[in-house]
C-alpha positions as CSV (number, residue, x, y, z in Angstrom):
1,M,0.0,0.0,0.0
2,S,1.1,3.6,-0.6
3,D,0.1,6.9,1.1
4,T,-1.4,9.1,-1.6
5,N,-0.8,12.3,0.3
6,P,1.7,12.2,3.2
7,A,1.1,15.9,3.8
8,Y,-2.3,15.3,5.5
9,Q,-2.3,16.2,9.2
10,T,-5.4,14.5,10.4
11,I,-6.0,11.5,8.0
12,A,-3.9,9.0,6.3
13,V,-4.7,7.4,2.9
14,E,-3.5,4.0,2.0
15,Q,-4.1,2.9,-1.6
16,T,-3.6,-0.4,-3.5
17,A,-4.4,-0.9,-7.2
18,S,-8.1,-1.2,-6.5
19,R,-8.9,0.0,-3.0
20,A,-8.2,3.0,-0.9
21,T,-8.5,3.1,2.9
22,I,-8.9,6.5,4.6
23,W,-7.8,6.4,8.2
24,L,-9.1,9.1,10.6
25,D,-5.7,9.7,12.3
26,R,-6.2,11.7,15.5
27,P,-6.1,8.9,18.0
28,A,-5.1,11.1,20.9
29,V,-8.6,12.7,20.7
30,H,-10.4,9.6,19.5
31,N,-10.5,10.9,15.9
32,A,-12.8,13.7,16.8
33,F,-13.1,16.0,13.8
34,D,-12.4,19.7,13.5
35,E,-12.2,22.0,10.5
36,T,-8.8,20.6,9.4
37,L,-10.1,17.0,9.4
38,I,-13.2,18.0,7.6
39,A,-11.2,19.8,4.9
40,E,-8.7,17.0,4.5
41,L,-11.3,14.2,4.4
42,D,-13.4,16.1,1.8
43,A,-10.3,16.6,-0.3
44,A,-9.3,13.0,-0.1
45,L,-12.8,11.8,-1.0
46,G,-12.9,14.1,-4.0
47,Q,-9.5,12.8,-5.2
48,L,-10.4,9.2,-4.8
49,D,-13.8,9.5,-6.5
50,A,-12.0,10.9,-9.5
51,D,-9.5,8.1,-9.6
52,A,-10.8,5.4,-11.9
53,A,-8.3,2.9,-10.6
54,V,-9.9,3.0,-7.1
55,R,-12.9,0.7,-7.0
56,V,-13.7,0.7,-3.3
57,V,-13.2,3.3,-0.5
58,V,-12.9,2.2,3.1
59,L,-13.3,4.6,6.0
60,A,-11.6,3.6,9.3
61,G,-10.2,5.0,12.4
62,R,-6.8,4.6,14.1
63,G,-6.5,4.1,17.9
64,R,-9.2,3.0,20.3
65,N,-12.2,4.4,18.6
66,F,-13.6,4.9,15.1
67,C,-14.7,8.5,15.8
68,A,-15.8,10.4,18.9
69,G,-17.7,13.0,16.9
70,A,-17.0,16.7,16.9
71,D,-13.9,18.2,18.7
72,L,-15.6,20.4,21.3
73,H,-12.8,23.0,20.9
74,W,-13.8,23.3,17.3
75,M,-17.5,23.5,18.2
76,A,-16.7,26.3,20.7
77,R,-14.8,28.2,18.1
78,A,-17.7,27.9,15.7
79,A,-20.2,28.9,18.3
80,A,-18.2,32.0,19.1
81,A,-17.9,33.1,15.5
82,A,-20.1,35.5,13.7
83,H,-23.4,34.1,12.2
84,D,-22.2,33.9,8.6
85,E,-18.9,32.2,9.6
86,N,-20.7,29.8,11.9
87,L,-23.1,28.9,9.1
88,Q,-20.3,28.4,6.5
89,D,-18.5,26.1,8.9
90,A,-21.7,24.0,9.3
91,R,-22.1,23.9,5.5
92,R,-18.6,22.5,5.0
93,F,-19.4,19.5,7.2
94,A,-22.8,19.1,5.4
95,A,-20.9,19.1,2.1
96,L,-18.5,16.5,3.3
97,L,-21.2,14.1,4.3
98,Q,-23.0,14.7,1.0
99,R,-19.8,14.0,-0.9
100,L,-19.3,10.8,1.0
101,A,-22.9,9.6,0.5
102,R,-22.9,10.4,-3.2
103,M,-19.5,8.9,-4.2
104,A,-19.8,7.0,-7.5
105,K,-17.9,4.0,-6.1
106,P,-18.8,1.8,-3.1
107,T,-17.9,3.0,0.4
108,I,-17.5,0.9,3.5
109,A,-17.3,2.2,7.1
110,R,-15.1,-0.1,9.3
111,V,-16.2,0.7,12.9
112,H,-14.5,-0.3,16.1
113,G,-14.8,1.2,19.5
114,A,-17.2,4.2,19.6
115,A,-18.9,6.0,16.7
116,L,-20.5,9.1,18.3
117,G,-22.3,12.1,16.9
118,G,-20.7,12.9,13.6
119,G,-18.8,9.6,13.8
120,L,-22.2,7.8,13.6
121,G,-23.0,10.2,10.7
122,L,-19.9,9.1,8.8
123,A,-20.9,5.5,9.2
124,A,-24.5,6.2,8.1
125,A,-23.3,8.1,5.0
126,C,-21.2,5.2,3.8
127,D,-23.0,2.6,1.6
128,I,-22.0,-0.3,3.8
129,C,-21.1,-0.4,7.5
130,V,-19.3,-3.3,9.2
131,A,-18.6,-3.2,12.9
132,A,-16.8,-5.1,15.7
133,Q,-19.2,-6.8,18.0
134,D,-18.2,-4.6,20.9
135,A,-18.5,-1.3,19.0
136,S,-21.1,1.2,20.1
137,F,-22.9,4.2,18.5
138,A,-24.7,7.2,19.8
139,M,-26.2,10.5,18.7
140,S,-25.0,12.3,21.9
141,E,-25.6,15.9,20.8
142,V,-28.6,16.7,23.0
143,R,-26.5,16.0,26.1
144,L,-24.3,18.9,25.1
145,G,-27.2,21.2,24.2
146,L,-26.7,20.5,20.4
147,I,-28.6,18.6,17.8
148,P,-27.6,15.9,15.2
149,A,-28.5,18.2,12.4
150,V,-26.3,17.6,9.3
151,I,-26.0,13.9,10.0
152,G,-29.8,13.7,10.2
153,P,-30.6,12.8,6.6
154,Y,-28.1,9.9,6.6
155,V,-29.3,8.6,9.9
156,V,-32.9,8.6,8.8
157,R,-31.9,6.9,5.5
158,A,-30.2,4.2,7.6
159,I,-32.6,3.5,10.4
160,G,-35.8,5.4,9.5
161,A,-37.5,8.4,11.0
162,R,-39.2,6.6,13.9
163,Q,-36.0,5.1,15.3
164,A,-34.0,8.2,14.6
165,L,-36.6,10.2,16.6
166,R,-35.9,8.1,19.7
167,Y,-32.1,8.0,19.6
168,M,-31.7,11.6,18.6
169,Q,-33.6,12.6,21.8
170,T,-32.4,10.0,24.3
171,A,-28.7,10.0,23.2
172,E,-28.6,6.4,24.4
173,R,-25.6,4.3,23.5
174,I,-26.5,1.8,20.8
175,A,-24.7,-1.5,21.2
176,A,-23.4,-3.0,17.9
177,P,-26.0,-5.9,17.9
178,R,-28.8,-3.3,18.3
179,A,-27.3,-1.1,15.6
180,R,-27.5,-4.1,13.3
181,E,-31.1,-4.7,14.1
182,L,-31.8,-1.0,13.3
183,G,-30.1,-1.2,10.0
184,L,-27.2,1.1,10.8
185,V,-24.7,-1.8,10.6
186,H,-24.9,-4.5,7.9
187,E,-22.6,-7.1,9.5
188,L,-20.8,-7.7,12.8
189,A,-17.7,-9.7,13.6
190,P,-15.4,-10.2,16.7
191,A,-12.8,-7.4,16.7
192,E,-10.1,-9.9,15.7
193,E,-12.2,-11.0,12.7
194,L,-13.3,-7.6,11.5
195,D,-10.7,-7.2,8.8
196,A,-11.5,-10.7,7.4
197,L,-15.2,-9.6,7.2
198,L,-14.1,-6.4,5.4
199,E,-12.0,-8.4,2.9
200,R,-15.0,-10.6,2.1
201,I,-17.2,-7.6,1.3
202,V,-14.4,-5.9,-0.7
203,A,-14.0,-9.0,-2.8
204,A,-17.7,-9.1,-3.5
205,L,-17.7,-5.5,-4.6
206,L,-14.7,-6.0,-6.9
207,A,-16.6,-8.7,-8.7
208,G,-19.3,-6.2,-9.8
209,G,-19.1,-3.8,-12.7
210,P,-18.0,-0.4,-11.5
211,A,-20.2,1.6,-13.9
212,S,-23.2,-0.6,-12.9
213,Q,-22.5,0.0,-9.2
214,A,-22.4,3.8,-9.8
215,S,-25.6,3.6,-11.8
216,A,-27.3,1.5,-9.1
217,K,-26.5,4.2,-6.5
218,A,-27.8,6.9,-8.8
219,L,-30.9,4.9,-9.4
220,L,-31.8,4.7,-5.7
221,E,-31.5,8.5,-5.4
222,A,-33.7,8.9,-8.5
223,I,-36.3,6.5,-7.1
224,A,-36.4,8.4,-3.8
225,A,-36.9,11.7,-5.7
226,A,-39.7,10.4,-7.9
227,G,-43.1,11.7,-6.8
228,T,-45.5,9.2,-8.1
229,D,-45.7,5.5,-9.0
230,G,-45.7,6.4,-12.6
231,E,-42.6,8.5,-12.3
232,R,-40.8,5.7,-10.4
233,A,-41.8,3.1,-13.1
234,E,-40.5,5.4,-15.8
235,T,-37.3,6.1,-13.9
236,T,-36.5,2.4,-13.5
237,A,-37.4,1.6,-17.2
238,Q,-35.2,4.4,-18.4
239,A,-32.3,3.2,-16.2
240,I,-32.3,-0.4,-17.3
241,A,-32.8,0.5,-21.0
242,A,-29.7,2.8,-20.8
243,Q,-27.6,0.3,-18.8
244,R,-28.4,-2.6,-21.2
245,R,-26.8,-0.6,-24.0
246,S,-23.6,0.1,-22.1
247,A,-20.2,-1.4,-22.9
248,E,-20.1,-2.8,-19.4
249,A,-23.4,-4.7,-19.8
250,R,-22.2,-6.1,-23.1
251,E,-19.0,-7.3,-21.5
252,G,-20.9,-8.8,-18.5
253,I,-23.3,-10.8,-20.6
254,E,-20.6,-12.0,-23.0
255,A,-18.5,-13.1,-20.1
256,F,-21.3,-15.0,-18.5
257,L,-22.2,-16.8,-21.8
258,A,-18.5,-17.6,-22.4
259,K,-18.2,-18.8,-18.8
260,R,-15.2,-16.5,-18.0
261,P,-14.8,-13.7,-15.5
262,P,-15.6,-10.2,-16.9
263,R,-12.7,-7.9,-17.5
264,W,-13.4,-5.7,-14.6
265,T,-13.1,-8.5,-12.0
266,L,-10.1,-7.8,-9.7
267,P,-8.6,-9.7,-6.7
268,A,-9.3,-8.2,-3.3
């Protein structure tokens, strides 16, 4: 693996031929994010999304915890700023989460330890979340007189409005098994087996067509935006008609009929 940008201060990016892992790298503060981490993570995601060689992006944390949420020193600075500066600061975090959620390639959150506040938001914004069995999650903002605002759309997408309403208000710790029941986590493993689980999912993703995966993500957004049953039906018909004519679909069908792997298949 190679570090794509050793100049980063708060993250580290390791890249192979087909996969990139972004490590939140502030272990002394449990990977709590501030304005620097937000800017660096946003820049790294943009760079990796534009790199056709990268097929899967993994988000992980170094040290004892995945991410403890916002650095309270950063929050205090934002609160003390003028209204416009405070708002622009919030918009930068919102833009980061939107970039993560809308990446054209698959994203996986690898969660160990705690994922609190915005850390839970990062996990929810990824396409797939795997966690250690002893991991825990919480939207702890209300205990600080705050609200889980910019992470809200991704939490609701992951666990639904009804469950989000409870945990946003109670700030209860959510054990990993309960997080899986809610839909926040897809799969669990003992901590020592978490990377093996991650490798299995990465291998499955690398067997899929990258353009098809990007189109599938876009399709889900289009379905959610469609207002009527008729619009949804037309959206899906248009999507499959376009995809069937693509070079990737022709290659996939030819490979299946010839009983060979398609050209895009890569080892994990």
